[in-house]
Backbone as a chain_set.jsonl record, in Angstrom:
{"seq": "MNPPSEPRRREWPIAAGLILLALVPVLAGAVRMGDLASGAPATAANARFVEMPLPIVLHILGALVYSLVGAFQFLPSLRRRRTAWHRFAGRYLLVPAGLVVAASGLWMTAFYDTPAIDDGAVAISRYGIGALMLAFIVLGVAAIARRDFFAHGAWMTRAYALAMGAGTQVLTSVPPFLVFGEPDALMRLVQMDAGWILNALVAEWVIARRRAATRRRTPATVIA", "coords": {"N": [[-4.404, 11.624, -35.517], [-4.674, 11.25, -32.105], [-7.047, 12.616, -29.645], [-6.687, 15.13, -27.001], [-7.997, 14.325, -24.583], [-7.734, 11.484, -25.138], [-5.184, 10.069, -23.977], [-5.815, 10.48, -21.507], [-7.576, 9.274, -20.887], [-7.197, 6.774, -21.148], [-5.818, 6.49, -19.265], [-7.164, 5.896, -16.566], [-7.997, 2.89, -16.36], [-5.489, 2.508, -14.288], [-5.781, 3.484, -12.283], [-8.531, 2.755, -11.893], [-7.863, 0.104, -11.386], [-6.219, -0.248, -9.945], [-8.514, 0.815, -7.039], [-9.296, -1.666, -6.997], [-7.979, -3.639, -6.228], [-7.519, -2.677, -3.997], [-9.597, -3.059, -3.203], [-11.313, -5.469, -1.497], [-8.83, -6.118, 1.281], [-10.361, -3.128, 1.915], [-12.951, -4.001, 2.551], [-12.824, -6.364, 4.095], [-12.065, -4.645, 5.718], [-13.677, -3.145, 6.719], [-15.569, -4.53, 7.567], [-14.932, -5.756, 9.973], [-14.617, -2.836, 11.284], [-17.59, -2.434, 11.433], [-17.596, -4.532, 13.596], [-16.398, -3.714, 15.247], [-17.534, -1.641, 15.887], [-20.244, -2.437, 16.61], [-20.22, -3.717, 19.116], [-18.975, -6.737, 19.085], [-19.32, -10.104, 20.476], [-15.77, -11.45, 22.881], [-13.648, -13.428, 20.428], [-11.39, -15.781, 19.758], [-10.451, -15.451, 17.468], [-10.882, -12.636, 17.446], [-10.215, -11.321, 19.509], [-8.139, -9.927, 20.548], [-8.24, -7.521, 19.103], [-10.426, -6.314, 20.095], [-10.15, -6.598, 22.612], [-8.116, -4.491, 22.43], [-8.917, -1.763, 20.681], [-7.762, 0.8, 19.521], [-5.274, 0.711, 18.036], [-6.057, -1.015, 15.439], [-8.255, 0.104, 14.655], [-6.87, 3.078, 13.715], [-5.68, 1.554, 11.562], [-7.112, 0.855, 9.74], [-8.708, 2.819, 8.883], [-6.647, 4.273, 8.231], [-5.432, 2.946, 5.899], [-7.632, 3.106, 4.374], [-7.909, 5.882, 3.399], [-5.109, 5.676, 2.926], [-4.604, 4.249, 0.719], [-7.301, 4.459, -1.214], [-7.197, 7.216, -2.176], [-4.772, 7.679, -2.748], [-3.992, 6.131, -4.658], [-5.491, 7.943, -7.58], [-2.902, 9.165, -7.419], [-1.365, 8.426, -9.248], [-2.06, 9.006, -11.419], [-0.974, 10.062, -14.389], [-2.273, 12.605, -15.636], [-3.586, 14.272, -13.758], [-1.669, 14.39, -12.176], [-0.514, 16.588, -13.578], [-2.219, 18.551, -14.27], [-3.913, 19.676, -12.015], [-2.017, 20.168, -10.018], [-2.635, 21.767, -7.62], [-4.166, 19.746, -6.231], [-2.524, 17.819, -6.096], [-0.518, 18.029, -4.409], [-2.151, 19.124, -2.229], [-3.805, 16.446, -1.638], [-1.018, 15.181, -1.812], [0.516, 15.831, 0.822], [-1.597, 16.553, 2.987], [-2.822, 14.498, 3.046], [-2.619, 11.909, 2.588], [1.035, 11.002, 3.609], [0.33, 11.801, 6.147], [-1.137, 9.322, 6.505], [-0.421, 7.435, 5.628], [2.102, 7.011, 7.632], [0.733, 6.469, 8.97], [-0.626, 3.924, 8.917], [2.0, 2.148, 8.768], [2.841, 3.245, 10.832], [1.682, 1.9, 13.133], [1.052, -0.725, 11.835], [3.429, -1.602, 12.714], [3.005, -1.701, 15.278], [1.064, -3.55, 15.904], [2.072, -5.689, 15.713], [3.895, -6.047, 16.805], [2.617, -5.969, 19.534], [0.228, -7.069, 19.886], [-1.177, -10.193, 20.442], [-1.054, -12.532, 18.14], [-1.834, -14.838, 16.197], [-0.262, -17.867, 16.307], [0.907, -18.947, 13.872], [1.105, -16.838, 11.753], [3.639, -15.743, 13.995], [7.299, -15.359, 14.409], [8.86, -15.643, 11.672], [7.131, -14.708, 9.454], [6.161, -12.414, 11.439], [8.636, -10.549, 11.04], [8.904, -10.26, 8.711], [6.79, -8.76, 8.168], [7.787, -6.632, 10.297], [9.896, -6.255, 8.434], [8.634, -4.776, 6.331], [7.271, -2.858, 7.269], [8.953, -1.595, 8.677], [10.463, -0.295, 5.96], [8.213, 0.823, 4.761], [7.755, 2.992, 6.397], [10.668, 4.577, 6.239], [10.286, 5.309, 3.218], [8.582, 6.544, 2.427], [9.649, 8.286, 4.516], [12.134, 8.884, 3.324], [10.176, 9.705, 0.492], [8.958, 12.319, 1.442], [11.649, 13.934, 1.249], [12.683, 14.657, -0.418], [10.751, 15.366, -2.122], [10.91, 17.881, -0.95], [13.876, 19.174, -1.869], [13.381, 19.4, -4.338], [13.236, 17.914, -5.858], [11.301, 15.907, -8.075], [11.585, 13.381, -9.678], [12.621, 11.72, -7.586], [11.052, 11.862, -5.946], [8.514, 10.941, -6.677], [9.254, 8.313, -7.274], [9.951, 7.183, -4.568], [7.94, 7.367, -3.039], [5.622, 5.583, -4.831], [7.131, 3.049, -4.221], [6.405, 3.087, -1.527], [3.491, 2.935, -1.725], [2.63, 0.726, -3.089], [4.246, -1.595, -0.858], [2.165, -1.044, 0.918], [-0.178, -1.573, -0.086], [-0.024, -4.493, -0.451], [-1.19, -6.372, 0.723], [-4.115, -6.341, -0.495], [-2.978, -7.378, -2.644], [-1.405, -10.047, -2.041], [-4.346, -11.299, -0.818], [-4.698, -12.897, -3.639], [-2.142, -14.26, -3.659], [-3.093, -16.165, -1.609], [-5.94, -17.006, -1.606], [-5.983, -18.638, -3.72], [-4.749, -20.603, -3.337], [-4.951, -21.905, -0.797], [-7.666, -22.713, -1.974], [-7.31, -25.229, -2.483], [-5.497, -26.544, -1.928], [-6.081, -26.479, 0.868], [-5.578, -25.259, 4.979], [-2.941, -23.39, 5.364], [0.576, -24.817, 6.461], [3.094, -22.892, 8.127], [5.158, -22.745, 6.579], [4.089, -21.941, 4.341], [3.064, -20.03, 4.847], [4.462, -17.866, 4.913], [5.253, -18.022, 2.599], [3.249, -17.347, 0.715], [2.687, -14.577, 1.956], [5.29, -13.499, 1.764], [5.512, -13.952, -0.942], [3.149, -11.632, -1.768], [4.245, -8.75, -1.461], [6.52, -9.367, -2.603], [5.752, -9.131, -5.297], [3.926, -6.426, -5.678], [6.131, -5.051, -5.731], [8.278, -5.633, -6.942], [6.317, -4.575, -9.427], [6.196, -1.843, -8.815], [8.579, -1.043, -9.397], [9.235, -2.098, -11.98], [7.668, -0.308, -13.227], [9.187, 2.454, -11.898], [10.955, 2.238, -13.299], [10.19, 2.528, -15.753], [9.413, 5.701, -16.147], [11.628, 6.226, -15.615], [13.212, 5.608, -18.198], [11.008, 7.326, -20.175], [11.842, 10.435, -18.897], [13.561, 10.366, -19.482], [14.514, 10.812, -21.934], [12.66, 13.148, -22.956], [14.249, 14.097, -22.013], [17.682, 14.405, -22.338], [19.599, 14.896, -22.151], [19.785, 14.906, -19.694], [21.017, 13.505, -16.336], [19.453, 10.911, -14.396], [18.542, 10.322, -10.941]], "CA": [[-3.206, 12.411, -33.437], [-5.791, 10.867, -30.237], [-7.351, 14.014, -29.165], [-6.379, 15.391, -25.901], [-8.593, 13.771, -23.771], [-7.428, 9.844, -25.206], [-4.519, 9.612, -23.075], [-6.458, 10.439, -19.492], [-8.792, 8.243, -21.069], [-6.48, 5.363, -20.776], [-5.149, 6.553, -17.834], [-8.241, 5.816, -15.784], [-8.339, 1.79, -15.764], [-5.084, 2.434, -13.858], [-6.773, 4.024, -10.508], [-9.43, 1.54, -11.257], [-7.16, -1.528, -11.058], [-5.733, -0.045, -8.271], [-9.047, 0.327, -6.395], [-9.95, -2.799, -7.457], [-6.759, -4.717, -5.696], [-8.04, -2.473, -2.547], [-11.527, -4.095, -2.546], [-11.329, -6.584, -0.384], [-9.469, -5.697, 2.088], [-10.849, -2.793, 2.185], [-14.145, -4.21, 2.873], [-12.026, -6.892, 5.397], [-11.733, -3.481, 7.553], [-15.016, -2.648, 7.391], [-16.332, -5.859, 8.638], [-13.612, -5.996, 11.26], [-14.956, -2.278, 12.049], [-18.794, -3.384, 12.098], [-18.319, -5.951, 14.79], [-16.192, -3.318, 17.166], [-18.562, -0.749, 16.918], [-21.506, -3.367, 17.172], [-19.655, -4.626, 20.212], [-19.774, -7.475, 19.143], [-18.513, -10.657, 21.435], [-14.802, -11.564, 21.837], [-13.915, -14.749, 20.122], [-9.964, -16.035, 19.423], [-9.534, -14.173, 16.161], [-10.864, -11.568, 17.702], [-9.773, -11.029, 21.227], [-7.539, -8.885, 20.416], [-9.242, -6.292, 18.256], [-11.824, -6.333, 21.575], [-9.67, -5.648, 23.96], [-7.338, -2.929, 22.548], [-9.634, -1.128, 19.167], [-7.421, 2.13, 18.686], [-4.56, 0.481, 16.328], [-6.6, -1.49, 14.209], [-8.736, 1.417, 14.065], [-5.433, 3.367, 12.62], [-4.587, 0.687, 10.35], [-7.601, 0.66, 8.639], [-8.851, 4.225, 8.372], [-5.436, 4.821, 7.032], [-5.607, 2.176, 4.99], [-8.807, 3.181, 3.48], [-7.168, 6.725, 2.683], [-3.74, 5.951, 1.55], [-5.187, 3.018, -0.548], [-8.457, 5.14, -2.38], [-6.804, 8.546, -2.695], [-3.582, 6.989, -3.505], [-4.435, 5.374, -6.592], [-5.412, 9.044, -8.307], [-1.725, 9.884, -7.429], [-0.057, 7.882, -9.741], [-2.579, 9.198, -13.091], [-0.487, 11.677, -15.289], [-2.432, 14.08, -16.182], [-4.211, 14.25, -12.899], [-0.71, 15.392, -11.533], [0.067, 17.433, -14.613], [-2.716, 19.223, -14.245], [-3.934, 19.109, -10.925], [-1.286, 19.984, -9.173], [-2.59, 21.974, -6.188], [-4.684, 18.431, -5.873], [-1.425, 16.331, -6.15], [0.022, 18.45, -3.78], [-2.544, 19.04, -0.539], [-3.627, 15.113, -1.675], [0.271, 14.142, -0.628], [0.857, 16.722, 1.991], [-2.403, 16.303, 4.496], [-3.391, 12.871, 2.852], [-1.184, 10.333, 2.168], [1.894, 11.288, 3.634], [0.06, 11.109, 7.379], [-2.09, 8.476, 6.632], [0.739, 6.077, 4.942], [2.652, 7.289, 8.24], [-0.442, 5.556, 10.613], [-0.437, 2.041, 8.679], [3.324, 1.705, 8.702], [3.408, 2.313, 12.432], [0.273, 1.104, 13.36], [1.252, -2.211, 11.392], [4.699, -2.237, 13.07], [2.573, -2.142, 16.629], [0.059, -4.269, 15.491], [2.691, -7.235, 15.011], [4.738, -6.387, 18.022], [2.018, -5.908, 20.63], [-0.744, -8.185, 19.446], [-0.938, -11.777, 20.575], [-1.018, -12.72, 16.934], [-1.805, -16.25, 15.636], [1.053, -19.104, 16.213], [1.523, -18.662, 12.505], [1.401, -15.458, 12.131], [4.52, -15.913, 14.511], [8.329, -15.829, 13.727], [8.955, -15.408, 10.07], [6.468, -13.536, 8.551], [6.235, -10.439, 12.441], [9.909, -10.497, 10.845], [7.964, -9.749, 7.104], [5.917, -7.597, 9.202], [8.525, -5.684, 10.792], [10.387, -5.184, 7.258], [7.856, -4.652, 5.394], [6.506, -2.163, 8.123], [10.533, -0.088, 8.417], [10.724, 0.251, 4.689], [7.021, 2.144, 3.616], [8.438, 4.582, 6.705], [11.425, 4.818, 5.704], [9.888, 5.187, 1.765], [7.29, 7.415, 2.9], [10.331, 10.055, 4.534], [12.629, 9.534, 1.763], [9.929, 10.852, -0.585], [8.738, 13.992, 1.637], [12.515, 14.478, 1.722], [13.009, 14.23, -1.997], [10.086, 16.779, -2.522], [11.6, 19.002, 0.002], [14.847, 19.378, -2.171], [12.71, 19.772, -5.334], [13.7, 15.97, -6.908], [10.311, 15.221, -8.585], [11.882, 12.258, -9.944], [12.826, 10.086, -6.995], [9.973, 11.618, -5.406], [7.962, 9.647, -6.855], [9.451, 6.594, -7.109], [10.35, 6.433, -3.171], [6.167, 7.067, -3.058], [5.506, 4.224, -5.745], [7.845, 1.845, -3.807], [5.624, 2.563, -0.318], [2.73, 2.642, -1.828], [3.371, -1.257, -3.367], [4.178, -2.19, -0.247], [0.863, -0.681, 1.404], [-0.57, -3.162, -1.434], [-0.043, -5.894, -0.575], [-2.907, -6.822, 1.488], [-4.59, -6.719, -1.723], [-2.094, -8.568, -3.611], [-1.849, -11.445, -0.719], [-5.692, -12.516, -1.119], [-4.338, -13.765, -4.703], [-1.556, -14.961, -3.999], [-2.963, -17.453, -0.959], [-6.851, -18.175, -1.69], [-6.512, -19.537, -4.705], [-3.93, -22.082, -2.21], [-6.316, -22.53, -0.034], [-8.764, -23.088, -2.022], [-6.561, -25.901, -3.183], [-4.612, -27.185, -0.379], [-6.276, -25.974, 2.379], [-4.746, -24.514, 5.363], [-1.022, -23.171, 4.663], [1.631, -24.174, 7.058], [4.023, -22.154, 8.386], [5.672, -21.964, 5.728], [3.875, -21.254, 2.823], [1.857, -18.728, 4.533], [5.165, -16.773, 4.801], [5.571, -17.529, 0.951], [2.542, -16.301, 0.336], [2.754, -13.125, 2.416], [6.166, -11.951, 1.028], [4.571, -13.172, -2.439], [2.609, -10.499, -1.989], [5.005, -7.856, -1.343], [7.491, -9.484, -3.667], [4.898, -8.749, -6.212], [3.519, -5.56, -5.714], [7.958, -4.6, -4.99], [8.9, -6.009, -8.783], [6.238, -3.922, -10.231], [6.657, -1.071, -8.895], [10.312, -0.815, -10.256], [9.397, -1.61, -12.419], [6.635, 1.946, -13.589], [9.595, 3.692, -12.588], [12.42, 2.153, -14.735], [9.019, 2.888, -17.476], [9.683, 6.858, -16.137], [13.217, 7.136, -15.962], [13.456, 6.12, -19.293], [10.505, 8.508, -20.249], [12.473, 11.541, -18.807], [15.647, 10.731, -20.24], [13.366, 10.459, -23.188], [12.509, 14.25, -22.88], [15.953, 15.498, -20.983], [18.397, 13.468, -22.682], [20.908, 15.38, -21.228], [20.688, 14.685, -18.416], [20.461, 12.377, -15.145], [18.404, 10.926, -13.212], [19.442, 9.211, -10.165]], "C": [[-5.105, 11.539, -32.723], [-5.902, 13.074, -30.121], [-6.854, 13.819, -28.273], [-6.808, 14.217, -24.904], [-8.263, 12.122, -24.019], [-6.492, 9.661, -24.245], [-5.007, 9.455, -21.565], [-7.424, 9.318, -19.421], [-8.319, 6.91, -20.281], [-5.915, 5.208, -19.686], [-6.304, 6.204, -16.788], [-7.903, 4.388, -14.884], [-6.925, 2.017, -14.274], [-5.459, 2.922, -12.44], [-7.474, 2.813, -10.283], [-8.857, 0.245, -10.794], [-6.885, -1.314, -9.63], [-6.883, -0.031, -7.046], [-9.412, -0.687, -5.953], [-9.12, -3.63, -6.125], [-6.932, -4.19, -3.926], [-8.815, -3.136, -2.003], [-11.423, -4.886, -1.059], [-10.302, -6.586, 1.156], [-9.633, -4.58, 3.184], [-12.364, -3.23, 2.855], [-13.92, -5.108, 4.245], [-12.41, -5.506, 6.942], [-13.066, -2.837, 7.807], [-15.855, -3.449, 7.896], [-16.075, -5.531, 9.654], [-14.282, -3.959, 12.213], [-16.422, -2.06, 12.283], [-18.742, -3.783, 13.588], [-17.636, -4.978, 15.634], [-16.957, -2.727, 17.787], [-20.179, -1.401, 17.631], [-21.649, -3.927, 19.185], [-19.643, -6.205, 20.577], [-18.739, -9.133, 19.805], [-16.871, -11.505, 21.577], [-15.312, -13.49, 21.611], [-11.832, -14.839, 19.86], [-9.476, -15.438, 18.675], [-10.074, -13.248, 15.709], [-10.587, -10.329, 18.656], [-8.608, -9.636, 21.139], [-7.505, -7.533, 19.665], [-10.345, -5.13, 19.622], [-11.066, -5.451, 22.27], [-8.72, -4.045, 23.748], [-7.651, -2.514, 20.44], [-8.403, -0.807, 18.711], [-6.49, 1.294, 17.297], [-5.44, -0.185, 15.792], [-7.772, -0.665, 13.619], [-8.081, 2.362, 12.556], [-5.475, 2.546, 12.024], [-5.823, 0.968, 9.7], [-8.389, 1.487, 7.704], [-7.76, 4.437, 7.183], [-4.851, 4.27, 5.941], [-6.337, 2.517, 4.202], [-7.788, 4.727, 2.87], [-6.412, 6.865, 1.898], [-4.399, 5.009, 0.029], [-5.737, 4.087, -1.819], [-7.81, 5.964, -3.355], [-5.341, 8.269, -2.717], [-3.065, 6.664, -4.849], [-5.036, 6.473, -7.72], [-4.268, 9.542, -8.532], [-0.874, 9.294, -8.534], [-0.928, 8.195, -11.584], [-1.95, 10.944, -13.575], [-0.862, 12.596, -15.469], [-3.456, 14.988, -14.953], [-2.724, 15.539, -12.083], [0.014, 16.649, -12.088], [-0.714, 18.784, -13.976], [-3.573, 19.858, -12.82], [-2.8, 19.287, -9.865], [-1.807, 20.678, -7.936], [-3.31, 21.155, -5.544], [-3.358, 17.514, -5.046], [-0.777, 16.715, -4.684], [-0.722, 18.485, -2.071], [-3.129, 17.58, -0.495], [-2.609, 14.443, -0.274], [0.255, 14.595, 0.581], [-0.432, 16.092, 3.443], [-3.322, 15.155, 4.237], [-2.996, 11.488, 3.571], [-0.069, 9.884, 2.754], [1.384, 10.925, 5.566], [-0.621, 9.862, 7.636], [-1.689, 7.048, 6.754], [1.664, 5.683, 5.934], [2.212, 6.085, 9.227], [-0.73, 4.329, 9.945], [0.624, 1.726, 8.725], [2.92, 1.599, 10.095], [2.49, 1.739, 13.416], [0.608, 0.158, 13.065], [2.306, -3.0, 11.91], [4.165, -2.58, 14.91], [2.186, -3.21, 16.784], [0.887, -6.253, 15.967], [3.84, -7.54, 15.665], [4.169, -7.07, 19.781], [0.76, -7.009, 20.748], [-0.707, -9.038, 19.929], [-1.744, -12.038, 19.234], [-1.033, -14.277, 17.289], [-0.637, -17.419, 15.249], [1.79, -18.687, 14.766], [1.332, -17.67, 11.996], [2.709, -14.772, 13.007], [5.676, -16.041, 13.76], [8.659, -15.622, 12.919], [8.363, -14.478, 9.366], [6.061, -12.48, 10.398], [7.425, -10.34, 11.284], [9.633, -9.919, 9.313], [7.986, -8.896, 7.592], [7.579, -6.311, 9.199], [9.638, -5.323, 9.949], [9.844, -4.267, 6.307], [7.144, -2.805, 6.242], [7.908, -0.747, 8.095], [10.592, 0.654, 6.912], [9.379, 1.287, 3.937], [7.506, 3.391, 5.101], [9.416, 4.62, 6.466], [11.602, 5.352, 4.06], [9.583, 6.201, 1.723], [8.37, 8.76, 3.023], [11.536, 9.77, 3.376], [12.195, 10.204, 0.631], [9.063, 11.851, -0.232], [10.261, 14.391, 1.258], [13.381, 14.963, -0.185], [12.368, 15.675, -2.66], [10.622, 18.048, -2.356], [12.749, 19.639, -1.175], [14.435, 19.278, -3.703], [13.041, 18.294, -7.118], [12.046, 15.27, -7.087], [11.029, 13.92, -8.672], [11.372, 10.696, -8.26], [12.061, 10.76, -5.804], [9.068, 11.182, -5.213], [8.246, 8.924, -6.894], [9.893, 6.492, -5.474], [8.625, 5.999, -3.273], [5.559, 6.282, -3.497], [5.471, 3.222, -4.908], [6.699, 1.88, -2.443], [4.352, 2.004, -0.616], [2.203, 1.476, -2.2], [3.109, -2.198, -2.271], [2.355, -2.378, 0.668], [0.193, -1.265, 0.737], [-0.949, -3.9, -1.219], [-1.03, -6.347, -0.305], [-3.571, -7.333, 0.292], [-4.055, -7.845, -2.843], [-1.693, -10.184, -3.013], [-3.436, -11.887, -0.913], [-5.646, -12.847, -2.559], [-3.426, -14.93, -5.508], [-2.388, -16.428, -2.096], [-4.716, -17.751, -0.589], [-7.103, -19.404, -3.067], [-5.512, -21.377, -3.845], [-4.406, -23.062, -2.092], [-7.5, -23.484, 0.311], [-8.512, -24.744, -2.747], [-6.089, -26.995, -2.702], [-5.242, -27.256, 0.804], [-5.794, -25.079, 3.551], [-3.302, -24.665, 5.35], [-0.597, -23.703, 6.322], [1.933, -23.194, 7.712], [4.144, -21.773, 7.925], [4.923, -21.318, 4.384], [2.867, -20.462, 3.453], [2.901, -17.918, 5.327], [5.564, -16.847, 3.155], [4.548, -16.7, 0.983], [2.143, -15.273, 0.851], [3.637, -12.995, 1.538], [6.159, -12.468, -0.733], [4.119, -11.991, -2.959], [3.481, -9.187, -2.592], [6.353, -7.41, -1.686], [6.727, -8.93, -4.955], [5.032, -6.984, -6.591], [5.517, -4.977, -6.16], [8.411, -4.341, -6.87], [8.088, -4.43, -10.093], [6.093, -2.272, -10.001], [7.768, -0.072, -9.396], [9.841, -1.093, -11.179], [8.905, -0.387, -13.657], [7.886, 2.1, -13.078], [10.356, 3.394, -13.15], [11.65, 2.952, -16.262], [9.593, 4.558, -16.852], [10.516, 6.911, -16.093], [13.513, 6.891, -17.287], [12.477, 7.082, -19.994], [11.242, 9.601, -20.116], [13.25, 11.593, -19.495], [15.106, 10.727, -21.447], [13.403, 11.914, -24.115], [13.858, 15.745, -22.327], [17.117, 15.001, -21.091], [19.328, 13.476, -21.588], [21.228, 15.474, -19.793], [19.909, 13.589, -16.946], [19.865, 12.452, -13.756], [19.07, 10.018, -12.424], [18.819, 7.953, -9.603]], "O": [[-6.275, 11.516, -33.107], [-5.266, 14.101, -30.361], [-6.383, 12.696, -28.094], [-6.039, 13.335, -24.522], [-8.54, 11.41, -23.053], [-6.95, 8.921, -23.373], [-4.7, 8.611, -20.722], [-7.904, 8.681, -18.483], [-8.765, 6.282, -19.321], [-5.549, 4.162, -19.15], [-5.752, 6.505, -15.729], [-7.667, 4.291, -13.68], [-7.357, 1.683, -13.172], [-5.115, 2.176, -11.523], [-7.41, 2.038, -9.329], [-9.351, -0.507, -9.954], [-7.174, -1.909, -8.591], [-6.571, -0.674, -6.043], [-9.815, -0.862, -4.803], [-9.735, -4.141, -5.189], [-6.654, -4.858, -2.931], [-8.909, -3.661, -0.894], [-11.498, -4.611, 0.139], [-10.867, -7.006, 2.166], [-9.398, -4.591, 4.393], [-12.754, -2.528, 3.788], [-14.526, -4.851, 5.285], [-12.726, -5.444, 8.13], [-13.445, -2.198, 8.789], [-16.802, -3.12, 8.609], [-16.9, -4.984, 10.386], [-14.347, -3.843, 13.437], [-16.671, -1.485, 13.342], [-19.523, -3.498, 14.496], [-17.98, -5.049, 16.814], [-17.299, -2.708, 18.97], [-20.885, -1.068, 18.583], [-22.515, -4.26, 19.994], [-20.0, -6.803, 21.592], [-17.536, -9.192, 19.55], [-16.559, -12.183, 20.598], [-16.178, -14.278, 21.994], [-11.174, -13.799, 19.831], [-8.384, -14.877, 18.775], [-10.122, -12.812, 14.559], [-10.673, -9.101, 18.622], [-8.565, -8.59, 21.787], [-6.652, -6.657, 19.806], [-10.699, -3.969, 19.83], [-11.12, -4.244, 22.506], [-8.634, -3.027, 24.434], [-7.007, -2.803, 19.432], [-7.793, -1.479, 17.88], [-6.792, 1.238, 16.105], [-6.019, 0.806, 15.348], [-8.173, -0.705, 12.456], [-8.359, 2.44, 11.36], [-4.732, 3.083, 11.202], [-5.501, 1.57, 8.676], [-8.707, 1.311, 6.528], [-7.822, 4.64, 5.971], [-4.028, 4.788, 5.186], [-5.945, 2.35, 3.047], [-7.004, 4.557, 1.936], [-6.382, 7.489, 0.837], [-4.518, 5.215, -1.179], [-5.155, 4.452, -2.841], [-7.711, 5.847, -4.576], [-4.798, 9.373, -2.668], [-2.158, 6.874, -5.655], [-5.115, 5.994, -8.85], [-4.118, 10.275, -9.509], [0.279, 9.693, -8.692], [-0.504, 7.734, -12.644], [-2.203, 12.127, -13.349], [-0.147, 13.595, -15.534], [-3.956, 16.09, -15.178], [-2.719, 16.709, -11.701], [0.768, 17.439, -11.521], [-0.183, 19.737, -13.406], [-3.764, 21.045, -13.082], [-2.74, 18.52, -8.904], [-1.366, 20.108, -6.939], [-3.412, 21.371, -4.336], [-3.264, 16.888, -3.989], [-0.54, 15.821, -3.872], [-0.183, 18.081, -1.04], [-3.088, 17.149, 0.657], [-2.726, 13.914, 0.831], [-0.015, 13.815, 1.495], [-0.178, 15.454, 4.464], [-4.303, 14.847, 4.914], [-3.061, 10.652, 4.472], [0.178, 8.68, 2.691], [1.931, 10.024, 6.202], [-0.71, 9.368, 8.76], [-2.085, 6.062, 7.374], [2.215, 4.587, 5.825], [2.812, 5.238, 9.889], [-1.221, 3.528, 10.74], [0.577, 0.496, 8.747], [2.674, 0.535, 10.664], [2.821, 1.144, 14.442], [0.672, -0.503, 14.101], [2.457, -4.221, 11.86], [4.714, -3.402, 15.645], [2.681, -3.975, 17.612], [0.448, -7.352, 16.305], [4.596, -8.503, 15.534], [4.615, -7.844, 20.629], [0.529, -7.656, 21.769], [0.485, -9.012, 20.235], [-2.951, -11.799, 19.193], [-0.5, -14.841, 18.245], [-0.264, -17.729, 14.118], [2.925, -18.235, 14.619], [1.868, -18.116, 10.981], [2.938, -13.568, 12.89], [5.612, -16.607, 12.669], [9.398, -14.725, 13.323], [8.922, -13.571, 8.749], [5.407, -11.509, 10.016], [6.872, -9.874, 10.288], [10.377, -9.022, 8.916], [8.941, -8.121, 7.645], [8.094, -5.553, 8.377], [10.378, -4.398, 10.282], [10.353, -3.331, 5.69], [6.673, -1.867, 5.599], [7.884, 0.424, 7.717], [10.732, 1.864, 6.732], [9.447, 2.112, 3.025], [7.58, 4.586, 4.814], [8.941, 5.53, 5.787], [12.687, 5.728, 3.618], [10.193, 6.998, 1.011], [8.346, 9.781, 2.336], [11.717, 10.662, 2.547], [12.867, 10.924, -0.108], [8.381, 12.395, -1.101], [10.193, 15.532, 0.801], [14.411, 15.453, -0.65], [12.89, 16.594, -3.291], [10.786, 18.978, -3.146], [12.461, 20.805, -1.442], [15.415, 19.017, -4.4], [13.035, 18.058, -8.326], [11.644, 14.331, -6.399], [11.075, 13.302, -7.608], [10.647, 9.732, -8.015], [12.325, 10.335, -4.679], [8.562, 10.923, -4.121], [7.403, 8.163, -6.42], [10.247, 5.34, -5.223], [8.13, 4.891, -3.478], [4.658, 5.912, -2.745], [4.48, 2.538, -4.653], [6.096, 0.827, -2.232], [3.949, 0.957, -0.109], [1.195, 1.133, -1.583], [2.329, -3.15, -2.282], [1.671, -3.375, 0.904], [-0.434, -1.863, 1.612], [-2.068, -4.295, -1.546], [-1.823, -6.762, -1.15], [-3.625, -8.536, 0.035], [-4.556, -8.731, -3.535], [-1.755, -11.235, -3.651], [-3.579, -13.073, -1.21], [-6.777, -13.179, -2.915], [-3.441, -15.678, -6.485], [-1.808, -17.489, -1.864], [-5.016, -18.468, 0.366], [-7.834, -20.365, -3.307], [-5.686, -22.595, -3.89], [-4.5, -24.201, -2.55], [-8.009, -24.178, 1.191], [-9.377, -25.323, -3.404], [-6.271, -28.166, -3.035], [-4.941, -28.058, 1.688], [-5.538, -23.945, 3.147], [-2.627, -25.694, 5.332], [-1.183, -23.23, 7.295], [1.002, -22.436, 7.986], [3.796, -20.593, 7.877], [5.271, -20.379, 3.669], [1.856, -20.159, 2.818], [2.505, -17.295, 6.312], [6.085, -15.905, 2.558], [4.688, -15.5, 1.219], [1.137, -14.8, 0.324], [3.295, -12.484, 0.472], [6.598, -11.757, -1.637], [4.392, -11.416, -4.012], [3.452, -8.731, -3.735], [7.043, -6.404, -1.522], [7.401, -8.153, -5.632], [5.799, -6.413, -7.366], [5.659, -4.454, -7.265], [8.686, -3.398, -7.613], [8.617, -3.718, -10.947], [5.895, -1.527, -10.961], [7.808, 1.129, -9.664], [9.836, -0.039, -11.815], [9.525, 0.162, -14.567], [8.487, 1.793, -14.108], [10.808, 4.312, -13.834], [12.104, 3.549, -17.238], [10.714, 4.625, -17.358], [10.842, 7.961, -16.646], [14.102, 7.823, -17.834], [13.15, 7.917, -20.598], [11.517, 10.067, -21.222], [13.705, 12.554, -20.114], [16.084, 10.427, -22.131], [13.824, 12.068, -25.261], [14.149, 16.939, -22.271], [17.812, 15.024, -20.076], [19.702, 12.731, -20.682], [22.16, 15.823, -19.069], [18.774, 13.163, -16.731], [19.752, 13.185, -12.773], [19.883, 9.172, -12.796], [19.518, 7.125, -9.02]]}, "num_chains": 1, "name": "protein.A"}
């Protein structure tokens, strides 16, 4: 029989993997924040951020909290043994940060003067992802308010998966760039959407595993 600490040791790679996935966007955000704080001159690439820094600053800070703190919410042992921390982090850190990430992302898509390659279909995808993330967080809060713990976890997992799309998009964008060079509008759309879709599929797989485990523990209970 494994010692009680063994399952917990097996869980930590989950958090480590999620943090690693968030690392590149977090570092990119830190560089962007450094440019803004140092008063870097405006260029074609950063003019929109220099002229209106508040949305991007809120987005970066919100994403930092959401991705790093959120990674530990997926550890079952912490949810069971540190319930006070789980509730505190969710209520006062993750829900506000997630709403800021989604809302600021929608705002930037609507009002920033983005590069032409990010207009059109890519912008539509960003609107859809931002709206879904907001909806998933609201549904997660509503689920915990009625003490539906399974639905709460499912909706929050879906929201987190969409938020982590930036990390996966590094994997779906950098290798093609190294091989084929700058993408055209269609390939840009494919690469961006691939990151969100892959994360969404993984989230549904995780939710399905939880549902199966819950049914094994309580076979008479119907999980919605």
